[in-house]
C-alpha positions in Angstrom: 81.9 74.7 124.0 79.1 72.3 122.9 76.4 74.6 124.3 77.8 77.6 122.6 78.0 75.7 119.3 74.3 74.7 119.6 73.3 78.3 120.3 75.0 79.4 117.0 73.4 76.6 115.0 70.0 77.3 116.5 70.3 81.0 115.5 71.0 79.9 111.9 68.1 77.5 111.8 65.6 80.0 113.2 66.1 82.6 110.6 64.5 82.7 107.1 66.7 82.3 104.0 66.3 85.4 101.9 68.8 88.0 100.7 68.3 90.5 103.5 67.6 87.8 106.1 70.8 86.0 105.2 72.8 89.2 106.0 71.1 89.3 109.4 71.9 85.6 109.9 75.5 86.4 109.3 75.5 89.1 112.0 73.5 87.1 114.5 75.6 84.0 114.0 78.8 85.9 114.7 79.7 86.8 111.2 82.4 89.4 110.6 82.8 91.6 107.5 86.0 92.6 105.8 87.0 94.0 102.4 89.7 92.2 100.4 91.5 93.8 97.4 91.4 91.8 94.2 93.7 92.8 91.3 91.8 92.0 88.2 93.3 90.9 84.9 92.9 94.5 83.6 95.2 95.7 86.4 92.4 97.5 88.2 91.8 96.7 91.8 88.3 95.8 93.0 87.2 95.7 96.6 85.6 92.3 97.5 83.2 92.3 100.4 83.7 89.1 102.5 81.9 87.6 105.5 83.8 85.2 107.8 82.6 83.1 110.6 84.5 81.2 113.3 83.0 78.4 115.4 83.2 78.4 119.2 86.4 77.3 120.7 90.1 78.1 120.5 91.7 78.4 117.0 93.4 78.3 114.7 90.5 76.6 112.9 90.4 74.7 109.6 88.7 76.8 106.9 86.2 76.4 104.2 86.4 79.0 101.4 83.0 79.1 99.7 82.5 80.4 96.2 79.0 81.5 95.2 77.2 81.0 91.9 76.0 83.6 89.5 72.4 85.0 89.9 70.7 85.8 86.7 70.4 89.4 85.6 72.1 92.5 86.9 69.5 93.0 89.6 70.0 89.5 90.9 73.8 89.9 91.0 73.5 93.2 92.8 71.1 91.8 95.4 73.6 89.1 96.5 74.3 89.8 100.1 76.0 86.7 101.3 77.6 84.0 99.1 76.8 81.0 101.3 73.5 79.4 102.3 72.2 78.7 105.8 72.5 74.9 105.4 76.2 75.1 104.4 77.0 77.4 107.3 75.3 75.2 109.8 77.1 72.1 108.5 80.6 73.5 108.5 80.4 75.5 111.7 79.0 72.4 113.4 82.2 70.6 112.5 84.3 73.2 114.1 85.3 74.7 110.7 85.6 78.4 110.0 83.9 79.7 106.9 85.0 82.5 104.6 82.4 83.7 102.1 83.5 86.3 99.6 81.1 88.2 97.3 83.2 88.5 94.2 83.7 91.6 92.1 80.6 92.5 90.1 78.2 91.1 92.7 76.5 92.6 95.7 78.2 95.6 97.1 81.7 94.6 95.9 83.2 97.0 93.4 84.4 96.2 89.9 82.7 95.5 86.7 81.1 92.2 85.6 84.4 90.6 85.0 82.8 87.1 85.0 80.6 87.8 82.0 81.0 84.9 79.6 78.8 86.3 76.8 76.5 83.3 76.8 73.1 84.0 75.1 70.0 82.0 74.3 67.4 83.2 71.8 63.7 83.2 72.5 63.5 79.5 71.4 66.2 78.5 73.8 68.9 78.1 71.1 72.5 79.1 72.1 73.7 81.9 69.9 77.3 83.2 69.7 80.4 81.7 71.3 80.6 82.2 75.1 84.0 82.5 76.8 83.8 80.4 79.9 87.6 80.6 80.4 87.2 84.3 81.0 84.6 83.6 83.7 86.7 81.0 85.4 89.9 83.1 85.2 88.3 86.1 86.8 86.8 84.1 89.6 90.1 82.4 90.3 91.7 85.8 91.0 89.1 86.3 93.8 89.8 82.9 95.3 93.5 83.5 95.3 93.0 86.9 97.0 90.8 85.3 99.6 93.4 82.6 100.3 96.1 85.1 100.7 93.9 87.0 103.3 93.1 83.7 105.1 96.9 83.1 105.4 97.2 86.3 107.4 94.5 85.6 110.0 95.5 84.3 113.4 92.3 82.3 113.8 92.8 80.4 110.5 94.8 77.2 109.9 96.1 78.2 106.5 97.5 74.7 106.0 94.0 73.2 106.3 91.7 74.8 103.8 88.9 73.2 101.8 87.5 75.0 98.7 83.8 74.6 98.2 81.9 76.1 95.3 78.4 76.3 93.8 77.5 76.6 90.1 79.9 79.2 88.5 81.6 79.1 91.9 82.0 75.3 91.5 83.6 75.8 88.1 85.9 78.5 89.6 86.8 76.1 92.4 87.8 73.5 89.8 89.9 76.1 88.0 91.5 77.4 91.1 92.6 74.0 92.3 94.5 73.5 89.1 96.8 76.2 90.4 99.5 75.7 93.0 97.6 76.7 96.2 99.6 75.9 99.4 97.4 74.8 102.2 94.4 73.6 100.1 93.7 70.0 101.0 90.9 69.4 98.6 87.7 70.8 97.1 84.0 70.1 96.7 82.3 71.2 93.5 78.5 71.5 93.8 76.8 71.7 90.4 79.7 73.5 88.8 79.4 74.9 85.3 78.4 77.9 83.2 76.0 78.6 80.3 72.7 77.3 81.6 69.3 78.9 81.3 66.5 76.8 82.9 63.8 79.2 81.7 64.7 79.2 78.0 66.6 75.9 77.8 65.9 73.6 80.8 68.5 71.0 81.3 70.5 71.9 78.1 73.4 74.3 78.6 75.2 76.3 75.9 78.4 74.7 74.5 79.0 72.1 77.2 81.9 70.7 75.2 83.9 73.9 76.0 83.5 73.2 79.7 84.5 69.6 79.2 87.7 70.6 77.4 88.5 73.2 80.2 88.1 70.7 83.0 90.2 68.1 81.2 93.0 70.7 81.0 92.6 71.6 84.7 93.0 68.0 85.7 96.5 67.8 84.3 97.8 70.2 87.0 95.4 69.4 89.9 96.9 67.5 92.8 94.2 68.1 95.5 91.5 65.4 95.7 88.0 66.5 94.8 84.3 65.6 95.1 81.9 66.6 92.3 78.3 66.4 93.4 75.3 67.1 91.1 71.6 66.4 91.6 69.9 64.2 89.0 67.4 67.0 88.3 69.9 69.8 87.8 67.7 72.2 85.7 70.8 74.0 84.3 72.9 71.1 83.0 70.7 68.0 83.0 71.9 64.6 84.2 74.3 63.7 81.4 76.6 66.7 80.9 78.0 66.6 84.5 78.9 62.9 84.1 80.7 63.6 80.8 82.6 66.6 82.2 83.7 64.7 85.3 84.8 61.7 83.1 87.0 64.1 81.1 88.4 65.5 84.3 89.1 62.0 85.8 91.0 61.0 82.7 93.6 63.5 83.7 94.6 61.3 86.7 93.5 63.6 89.5 92.0 61.9 92.6 88.3 62.6 92.2 84.9 61.2 93.0 81.6 61.9 91.3 78.3 61.6 93.1 74.9 61.8 91.4 72.6 62.9 94.3 68.9 61.9 94.0 66.5 64.4 92.5 65.8 67.3 94.8 62.1 67.1 95.7 61.1 70.7 94.9 62.7 70.5 91.5 65.6 72.8 92.3 68.4 70.3 91.7 70.9 73.0 90.7 70.5 74.5 94.2 71.4 71.2 95.9 74.1 72.8 98.1 71.6 75.2 99.8 69.0 72.5 100.5 68.8 70.4 103.6 72.1 68.8 104.4 70.5 65.3 104.4 70.5 65.5 100.6 74.3 66.1 100.3 76.0 65.6 103.7 76.5 61.9 103.4 78.6 62.3 100.3 80.6 65.2 101.8 81.1 63.4 105.1 82.6 60.4 103.2 84.8 62.6 101.2 86.3 64.7 104.0 86.8 61.6 106.1 89.3 60.4 103.4 91.3 63.6 103.4 90.9 63.9 106.5 89.4 67.3 107.0 89.3 68.9 109.4 92.7 67.8 110.5 92.9 67.0 114.3 95.0 69.5 116.2 
């Protein structure tokens, strides 16, 4: 078993991390593809492309459901081939955890319109204009998470009573929102750099209407029972260092069991992409968190 696991991890480490290469990584690391139907708020049904991975060994396996962020521009959203990074895959598979990585409606080859569009806009001077609707973004993404959880519950290889939600950026915000719902089997969640409304090119470190996000997460906390870890790099180029602290403080006042970790600045400046960088930058915090759950549960 150990040798098979090392072969899978070596295949992940050997391949480059780019949109097309990640898709090859999925196949060569034993990834499987499925389409999951998502009923959107409009009543229309979108088809959500999803890649899933199981570690070597005999299941059923605990599961990480990973929610991706929002690439900028229509072209970036359409190029999204796999919603999880090489480093995240290597970490979770190495722990004997299955991984489910949906590409939500409006991204990649999944069908459906851009249902997560918030309407955020910055002018040429970096000023936020108009009033974005982050609730619309989160609500749409939650429907995708719920559909994926329902599918996981039907899989013989999955322990549907031992699921950890993990999300990056908009996927992190979606994870916070989803965990405020009654989700049987979800034992906790990890929010990497969660939020919406940032533009590092026009307004580095200063997002649009962060008070709206703060009010949203404060409301989510009132109905959240699963413990959580929020982890942000000090040099997050979308939110800056202070807004994540304020948002988490608002969430924590709701009484939910939660931990905030300010990871050191990412050396290459891409603090917002902390979750896809080398695990040494974030694994100690995640290790400590899942040890308290515990996750994965011993079988």
